[in-house]
N, C-alpha and C positions, 0 to 999 in steps of 0.2 A: 876201544871206546865204543865202536859201532855195535859190537856184540853185547856189551853191557847195556847200552840203550835199548837194543832189541829185546834183551832179557827182561829189563824193567817194564817195557811196554807190554810184553806178553804176560808178565805176572800181574800187572795192573788190570789188563783186560780179563784175565781169568778170575781175579777177585771180584771185579765188577759183575761179570756174568754169573758167577757163583752166587753172589748176594742177590741178584735179580731172580735167579732160579729158585733160591731158597724162599724169597718173599712170595713168589708165585705159588710155591708148593705148600705154603702155610695152610693149616687146617681152617675150615670155615667156622669152627667152633670157638666160642669165647665164653667166659664165665664172669659175672659181675656181682659184686657185693655192694650194698647200699645202706646208708643211714639217712634218716630224714626226720623233719618236724612235720606233724600233721595238724592242720587247722580245720576244726569242724565247721561245716557250712549248713545253711538252711535251718530247719527245725531241730536237727541233731545238735546244733551249737548251743541250745538252751541247756544250761546246767553242766556242760562238758568243757573242760579246759583243753588247751593245746596238747596234742599227743606227741609221741615219739615212735619211730619205726625202724625196723631193720628188714633186710630182705636179700635174697640171692636168686639170680636168674642164670640160665644157660641160654646162649644165643647161637643160632645156626644161620649163617649167611647163605641165602639161596642165590643171590647175585651180590656184587659189591655194594649196591644201593638198597637191597631188600632182604630182610631176614625174618625169622620167627623166633619167639622166646617163650620159655616156660620157667616158672620158679615158685618160690614160697615166700610169703611175707608175714610179718607180725607188726601190729600197731597197737599201742597201749594209750588209753585216754583216762585221765583222772576226772572224777566227778567234782564239781565245785563245792558242794556242801556235804558230801558223804565220803568217809574214808574207804574208798573202794576204787578199783581200776576196771575199766571196760577193755577187754582184750579182743582184738579182731585178728584172726589168723586164717590162712588158707592159701590156695594155689592161684596163680596168675598165668595167663597164656595169651599170646597175641602176635601182632606183626609190628616190626620196626623198620622204618624207611629213612635212609640218609638223604638229606637235601643238598646234593652237591658234594664237593670235596674241597675244603679250604686248605690253604697252606699251613695255617696255624690250628684250626679246629674245623670240625664238621658238624653242622646242625642236623638234628634228627627229630622225627615224630614217632610216636608209638601209640598203639591202642589195642585193647583186647578185652577178654572176659576175666572176671574174678569169681571164685567160688570160696566164700569165707564164712566162718562161724563167729558168733559173738559169745563172750563168756565173762561173767563177773561173779561176785560172791553169792548172788542170788540164783545162779544157774547158768545154763548155756542154751543157745538156740541151735536149731538145725542149721546146717550150712545153707547159705543163700547165694544166688547168682547175682552178679552185677557187672559193671564195666569200669574200665579205666582208660583215660586218654592222657597223653603227656608230650612234652617237648623238652629237648635238652641239647647240650653241646658235648662233643667228644673231643677232648684235648689230648692228643698223643704225647706220652712221655718217653717214647722210644718205639721199637717195633712190637713189643709185647704188652705194655701197660699204658692205659689211658685213664684220665679223670673225666667223670661224666656228671656235671651238675644238671639237675633236672627239676622241672615243675610238673605235677600231674594232678589229675582230678579223679577220684573214685566215688562211685555211688552204688549202694546195695539196697534193693527194694525189700522192705519188711512188711509183713502182714498187719500186725497189730500196733507196732511202734512206728515212730517217724523213720523215714528212709535215712540210712546212714550215708552221709556224704562228707567228704573232706578234700582239702587241697594239701598236697605234700610238696615240701621244698627239701630237696635232698641232694646228696653227692655220693657218687659211687666210684669204685675202682674196677676197671674192666681189664681182664687178663685174656689175651689172645693165645690160644693153645696152638 
């Protein structure tokens, strides 16, 4: 009986430490895909309806609380009185910071630069620089997958037209590699 108890204790300890070691050895890289609704703001909201967007980011954790991200996003907006769509596409890059570590979820903030171009049936613009800021929650669904609802604001300064600005309400799936 004593040998059986010792064997079970040793097996439990080995499994516990192996799981901890595996979690500590996990790559700092993660990939996130996101879908969102985009609500135009400011002068850009005149004549433009609510848009829809998709995107993908790669995240690299520098520390457990701070990381960098880079990715690509697409947002499409329909005009109110014209049968046409305004497409905003480009790259995004910035910093993401976790605000603590909750038992159920972890809040985070992110901010960075965007380099996007605009395109519709009448032509396309050169890529323009802008910025994005956002906040969200990271709900883990296990060791590898989490759901990330997020709200963000993007603004791109244009020369001749009103600045493009919108608020995104989205949800993503984050895969830790």
